[in-house]
C-alpha positions in Angstrom: 99.8 100.9 41.3 96.7 98.7 41.6 93.3 100.4 41.5 91.1 99.8 44.5 87.3 99.7 44.4 85.3 100.4 47.5 81.8 99.0 47.5 79.6 100.7 50.1 80.5 104.1 51.6 78.8 103.9 54.9 80.1 104.1 58.5 83.2 102.1 57.8 83.6 102.3 54.0 83.8 106.1 54.1 86.5 106.3 56.7 88.5 103.7 54.7 88.1 105.9 51.6 89.2 109.0 53.5 92.3 107.1 54.9 93.6 105.8 51.6 92.4 108.2 48.9 95.7 110.1 48.8 97.8 106.9 48.6 95.9 104.9 45.9 93.7 105.3 42.9 90.3 104.6 44.5 87.0 104.2 42.8 83.8 104.1 44.7 80.4 102.5 44.2 77.3 103.0 46.4 74.0 103.8 44.7 72.4 104.6 48.1 74.9 107.2 49.2 74.3 110.9 49.0 77.8 112.0 49.9 78.8 115.1 47.9 82.6 114.8 48.4 83.0 111.6 46.4 82.7 111.0 42.7 80.9 107.7 42.4 81.1 105.1 39.6 77.5 104.8 38.4 77.9 101.3 36.9 79.1 98.3 38.9 80.5 96.8 35.7 82.8 99.8 35.3 84.1 99.3 38.9 84.8 95.7 38.2 86.5 96.5 34.9 88.8 99.1 36.4 89.8 97.6 39.7 92.0 94.7 40.7 91.2 94.9 44.4 87.7 95.3 45.8 87.1 96.4 49.5 83.6 95.1 50.3 82.0 97.4 52.9 78.3 96.6 52.4 76.1 95.2 55.1 76.4 91.5 55.8 73.0 90.7 54.3 74.1 92.3 51.0 77.4 90.5 50.7 76.2 87.5 48.7 74.2 89.5 46.2 77.0 91.9 45.7 79.6 89.3 45.0 77.4 87.4 42.6 77.4 90.5 40.3 81.1 89.9 39.7 82.0 88.2 36.4 85.7 88.0 36.8 88.0 86.9 39.7 89.3 89.6 41.9 91.2 90.2 45.1 88.3 90.8 47.6 88.8 92.3 51.0 85.7 91.9 53.1 85.0 93.8 56.4 81.7 92.1 57.0 81.3 90.7 60.5 80.1 87.1 60.6 80.5 86.3 56.9 83.1 83.6 56.8 85.6 82.8 54.1 83.7 79.8 52.9 80.6 81.9 52.2 82.6 84.6 50.6 84.3 82.1 48.3 81.0 80.4 47.4 79.5 83.8 46.2 82.7 85.0 44.4 84.0 84.1 40.9 86.3 81.1 40.8 89.9 81.9 41.5 89.2 85.1 43.4 91.5 85.7 46.3 89.6 86.4 49.6 90.7 88.1 52.8 88.6 89.0 55.8 89.7 92.1 57.6 88.2 93.7 60.7 89.2 97.4 60.8 88.0 100.0 63.3 87.0 103.6 63.1 90.4 105.2 64.3 92.0 104.0 61.0 90.6 107.3 59.7 93.4 109.0 61.5 95.9 106.2 61.0 95.4 104.8 64.5 93.4 101.8 63.7 93.5 98.3 65.4 92.9 95.6 62.8 93.2 91.9 62.2 93.0 89.9 59.0 92.9 86.3 57.7 92.5 84.6 54.3 94.5 83.8 51.2 98.1 84.6 52.0 99.0 85.2 48.4 97.4 88.7 48.6 98.6 89.6 52.1 101.0 92.1 50.6 98.1 93.9 49.1 96.4 94.0 52.6 99.5 95.3 54.2 100.0 98.0 51.5 96.5 99.3 51.9 96.0 99.0 55.7 99.5 98.7 57.0 100.0 102.5 57.4 96.6 102.9 59.1 97.5 101.6 62.5 98.1 98.2 64.1 97.6 95.4 61.6 97.7 91.8 63.0 97.9 88.7 60.8 95.6 86.2 62.5 96.4 82.5 62.7 92.8 81.3 62.6 89.5 82.6 61.2 87.8 82.1 64.5 90.0 84.8 65.9 88.5 87.5 63.7 85.3 87.3 65.7 87.3 88.1 68.8 88.9 91.1 67.0 85.4 92.2 66.0 84.3 92.2 69.6 87.4 93.8 71.0 88.8 96.4 68.5 86.0 96.5 66.0 83.3 97.4 68.6 85.9 98.8 71.2 85.9 102.4 70.0 82.2 102.7 70.9 83.0 101.4 74.4 85.9 103.9 74.7 83.7 106.8 73.6 81.1 105.8 76.1 83.8 105.7 78.9 85.1 109.1 77.9 81.5 110.5 78.0 81.0 109.0 81.4 84.3 110.4 82.7 83.2 113.9 81.5 79.8 113.6 83.1 81.6 112.7 86.3 83.5 115.9 86.0 80.3 117.8 85.4 78.8 116.2 88.5 81.9 117.4 90.4 81.5 121.0 89.2 83.4 121.3 85.9 81.8 122.6 82.7 81.2 119.8 80.2 83.6 121.3 77.6 86.4 121.4 80.1 85.6 117.9 81.5 85.5 116.4 78.0 88.9 117.9 77.1 90.4 116.5 80.3 88.7 113.1 79.8 90.0 112.8 76.2 93.6 113.7 77.3 93.4 111.4 80.3 92.5 108.4 78.1 94.9 109.3 75.4 97.8 110.0 77.8 97.2 106.8 79.8 97.1 104.6 76.7 100.3 106.2 75.4 102.1 105.8 78.7 101.1 102.1 78.9 102.3 101.6 75.3 105.6 103.3 76.1 106.1 101.2 79.2 105.4 98.0 77.3 108.0 98.9 74.7 110.6 98.8 77.4 109.6 95.7 79.4 106.5 93.5 80.1 104.2 95.4 82.4 100.7 94.6 83.5 98.2 97.5 83.3 97.5 97.1 87.0 101.1 98.0 87.8 100.5 101.4 86.3 97.2 101.6 88.1 99.0 101.0 91.4 101.3 103.9 90.7 98.3 106.2 90.7 96.7 104.6 93.8 97.9 105.9 97.2 96.8 104.3 100.5 93.6 106.0 101.6 93.7 108.5 98.8 91.2 109.7 96.2 91.9 107.0 93.6 91.3 104.0 95.7 87.9 105.3 96.7 87.0 105.8 93.0 88.3 102.3 92.1 86.2 100.9 94.9 83.1 102.4 93.3 84.1 101.0 89.9 84.3 97.5 91.4 81.1 98.0 93.4 79.4 98.6 90.1 81.2 95.7 88.4 83.2 97.9 86.0 85.7 95.2 85.0 82.9 92.6 84.6 80.9 95.0 82.5 83.7 95.9 80.1 84.9 92.3 79.8 81.4 91.1 79.0 80.7 93.9 76.6 83.6 92.6 74.4 82.4 89.1 74.9 78.8 90.0 73.9 80.0 91.7 70.7 82.1 88.6 70.0 79.2 86.3 70.4 77.0 88.4 68.2 79.7 88.2 65.5 79.5 84.4 65.8 75.7 84.5 65.7 75.8 86.4 62.4 77.5 83.4 60.7 74.2 81.5 60.8 72.2 84.3 59.1 
């Protein structure tokens, strides 16, 4: 079993560690972390010596400096938004194998939505590490990973915001927040699972399922009317697009 080193145990590095720690031998390096449930390597050189695969989870502006510390070629999996393969190769030791992967937070419970692109020689390593953590898509172009960043990378934040908004709608209508939140979570989860189940049988547009809920003159159509009045579809679509454009902008920094 190949040893894996995780560099950076922040908002994404830590969930990755939590998700794979029982499946692999994992070493961690982060001189700025104060987490008490992880035994950190204190020397970067020790991490490099021990590990064949490095998962790079530091902030984009620290990527180059981190990679330039390496003395030997490695398999490097970078989750940094906006740092392209060319820049990663430029900063890495010659003959390193590089893959960009965009994970998202639900991988922590093995329900992630991820895309990857890079050196195909190490795709089996990518699949062995991330393949059991949710949906893992092999992308056909590097440009597509910015779209993955905007959609599934940032998407959980949009979903959490939607769930909170649903719950507050329930509170406005007379429910306690605790009850409204439980109902909101289950509604989102159940709706997503139903759509997934329907798609496994035959192609179906999400609007087809929406129409099954919507009766003429009923409660749902009045709610949908308010969503459209407030440009709900436009807002969500452009939230994804704004995140995608920001990922593109980061390339120039």
